N, C-alpha and C positions, 0 to 999 in steps of 0.2 A: 615677482612672478613675471613681470614684463621683460626684465633683463634675461631671465632663464629662457623664456619663450623666444626672444630675439637671438640668443646665442645658439639655439638649436634649430631655428627656422620653423617653429611650430606655433600654434595658437596659444594665447594666454589661457583660454578655456581648457585646453588639453593639459596645460601645466597645473591648473587649479584642480582638475580631476585627479591627477596623480598625487599632488601634495595633500589633498583632503582624503586620500585613500578611498576614492569612489570608483565604481566600475566604469569601464569604457576605454581603457588604454591597454595595449599589449604589454607583456612582461618586458620586452626589449625597450619599449618607450619609457616604461616606468624606471628602468635602470638608468637610461640616459638622462632623464629629467632629474632624478635624485642626485646623480653624480654632478650634473651642472649646477644644481642648487647648492650642493656642498662646496664646490669650487668658488662660487660667487658669494658665499657666506649668507645664504638665505636663512632667515629665522622667522617662523610664523608669528603673526600678531596675536598674542594670547588674548588681549582684551577684545579684539574683534571676534575671535573664536567663541569666547564666552558669551558675547552679545548674540551671536547667531544661535547659540544653544539655549539661550534664555527662554524659558517657557512662561508666557504671559498667563496671568490668572485674572484677566479682566475680560468681561463680556460687554461689548458695545451694543447699545440699544437706541434706535432711532424711533421717535414717535411724534405725533402731533397733539399738543396739549389742548387744542381747540375742539377736538373730537371727543365726545363724551365717553366712549368705551376704552380708548387707548390708555389713559392714565390708570384704569383698573387693571389692564393687562400688565402694565409696567409694575404696578404694585404687587402683582402676583409673581412676577419674575424674580424679584429680590430674594425672597426666602428660598426658592428653588436653586438659585445660583449660589447663594451662601452655603446651602447644604452640601454643594459640590465643591466648595472651596474657592468660588469665584466672586469677584467684586463686579458691580454693575456701573458702567459709565454711560451717562445719558447724553443724547444730542437731539435737539428739537427741530422739527420742521415748522415753518411759519408761512405767512403770506409772502414773505420776501426771501425765503430760504427753503430750497427743495431737498429731497432725499440725498441727491448727489453731494450737495454741500455739507449736509449733516454727517454723511458717512466719511467724507474727506477729513472732517475734524476728528472723528474717532480713530482714523488710521494713524494719526500722530501719537496715540496712546498705545500702539502696538497690541491692540485687542486680539485675543485668541480667536474670536468669532464675532459675527455681527448679526443682530436681530433687527429687522426693519419692519415696523408695524404700520399697516395701512399705507403702504407706499403709493406715491403719486406717479410712479414710473411704470412703464409698460414692461412686458416680459423681456423684450430685446434689450431694453435699458438696464433691467435688473441683471441680466446675464453679463452685460459689459461691466456693470458695477462689481459683480462678484469676481470677475477676472481681474479687475483693477485692484480690488482689495486683497486678493490672493490669500484669503482666509475663508473658512466656512461662512456662508451667508444664509439666513433663514428669513423668508418673507412671510409675515403673519397677516392674515385677513383676506388675502386674495391670491390668485395664481393657480397654475396647473403644473403637473409633474413635468420636470425637465431634467437635463443632465448636468446643470450648472449649480443650482441652489435648491435648498429645501423649501417646501411650502407647508405652512400650518394654517389651516382655516376652518371655519365652521361650515356646516352644510347649508349654505345660504339659499340655494335653490329649493331644498326641501322645506326650509323655514317659511319661505314665501308661499310655497304650495300648501303648507299647513294652514296659512291664513286664508287663502282662497277657499279651501275645502271647508274650513270653519264657517265662513260667510255663506257658502252655498248650503251648508247644513241648516243654517238659520232661515234659508229661503231666498237669499239674494241671487239675482241673475244679472244685474247691471253693476259689475264690479270693475272699477277703474284702477289702474296702477300708475304710480308716479315714478318714473325712471330717472334717477339722478345719474347722468352719464359719467360724471367725474368721480363717483363713488368707486373705490378700487374693486369692490366686489359687486358693482352694479350690474354688469353683464350677466353674472351668474344668477343673481336674484331675479332679473328680468326673465331669464330662461325658465326659472321655477314658476313664475306667473304664467308665462305662455304655455308651458307644459300642463299646468293645472286647468286653465280655462279650456284648453283643447280636450283634455280628458273628460271635462264636465260638459262639453259641447256648448260652451258659452262664447259670446262674441268678445274678443279682446278689445280693451280700451286703454291704450297706453299714452300717457302724457310725458313727453321727454323734455327734461330741463338740463341745461348745461350750467356750469359754474359751481359754486359751493353747494354742499349737501347738508347744511345745517338748517336752522329754523327759517332762514330767509328763503331757502328752496321750497319749504313747505308753504310759506306765505304766498310765494309766486304761484304754486300749484293751486292753492285755494282761490286766488283771484281768477285764474283760468277756469276753474270749475264754476265759479259764481257768474262768469260771463256767458255760460252756456244757457240755452233755452230751458234745459231741465238738468237737474243734478243726478248723478248715479246714486244708487242707494248705499253703496259702500266704496271706500277708497283704501287701497293697500299702499302703504308707504315703504320705501326702501330702508329707512332707519327711524329711530325714535325722535331724533332732533327735528327732522323734516316733518314727522307726524305731529309734533307739538306746534310747529308753524302753521300747519293746515288747520288744526283744532282751533287755534286762536283766531285765525282769519275767518273761519266759518262762524265762530261764536260772535265776533264783532258784527257780522252781517245778519245775525239773528237766526242762524241755522242751528238747530238742536242736534247734538250728538249724544246718543245714537238714534234718537227718535226719527230724525230725517235722513241722516247720513251716518253710517258706521265707519270707524277709522281704525286701522291697525298699523303697528310699527314693527321695528326689528331691532334687537339688541338687549331689551329689558335693562336699559340704563337706569341710573339711580332715580331720575325724575319720572320715569314711566309709572312707578308705583305710587307717586304722590297722590293724595286724595283729590286734588284739584285737576289731575290729569287722568289717572286711573286707566291707563292705556292697555288695550289688548295688544300683545306683542309676542315676539319670538325671543326666547332667551338663548344667547350663546354664552357659555360659561367662561368668564375672563380668567379665572384661576386655572381651569383646564387648558385654555389656550396658552397661558404663561408657562405652565409645566411642560406642555408638549414642545413649545418653542425652545426652552432651555435644553430639554432632552435631545432635540434634533441638532442643536448647535454643538453640544458637547460630545454627542456621538461622533460627529465628523471631526472634532478636535482629536479625540482618542483614536479614531479610525480614519486617517486622511484619505485612504483609497475607497472608502465606503461610498456607495452611490446615493445621491440626493433622493429624498422621498417626498411624497405628498401625503400629509397626515390630516384627515378630516374629522373634526369633532362634531358629535351629534347636537341637535338643537331641540328645544321644547317649546310648544305653544303655551303662552300664559294668557288666559282669558280674564278680562276685566270688563268694566262697564262701558267702554267706548264702542262696544259692538252689541247689536240686538237684532231683532227681526226687522225686515224691510218695512218702510212706512205703509205700503199698500196692504200689509197684513196686520198692522197694529189695530188692536181692538179698542 
């Protein structure tokens, strides 16, 4: 193609357009290019053409094994992908490996689409990643509607608002919220808390913590609460793992839950329902999130010109024994 382009004084890209029978060249240009190609003995590389036309049947999935809900979503993705004739290729994010690196590994497998669960990247970074991947990308767990990649998430703001309303219905007015700023959906869940306390005419009480949003985040929050002159009557946590951390820290200090402090979580992860935890929480359905993620990815595979969407899955409040009436009202 370079020789044909040189002989005619045109670009290689224009020669490629003609020889691949793509639109964008005039009839006269097409005639000249084809004549020059014939004179120069050009023959298309059949193997390269087949490779370009190869349709991948692999779906790349990025997830963080350390976070309690993400493996459940991955587990749900498998049957839905298989049902559509796709295999799943996994790549994990860890403390030393971010989403960009994990996606880079999957690109080597020529995946037809990518699903990134609980990404640690911001929206601008995800847009850049989607452009780099050049295949449909679905962000699961957080994000807003945009023109580059699909978003599948639960209604995290509604879920936290449900917790605040539940506690208010029990009689709580001093309701603190622990905001883990690194949680991908953290800003949305914080917005749900602030909206709920405003609607209930309550005073907001936000404890912001950076770093990981697992049990240690909850332990740090518990220590901050214990250092106060008085405890709130209820604490809303951004996820179940952090909620378990605060439960353990309060228990070690001799604070009874829910007699002295009520605690709520978010996710309804496997350990939230354990008898030793019995956590009031918000359930986001991992099976539904997995199904919606696969649907979003493969819709864009079959319809490359389709616009990305934001698909929001509803949530449900699950009431257990970690919440009760505030201590001032206990009989």
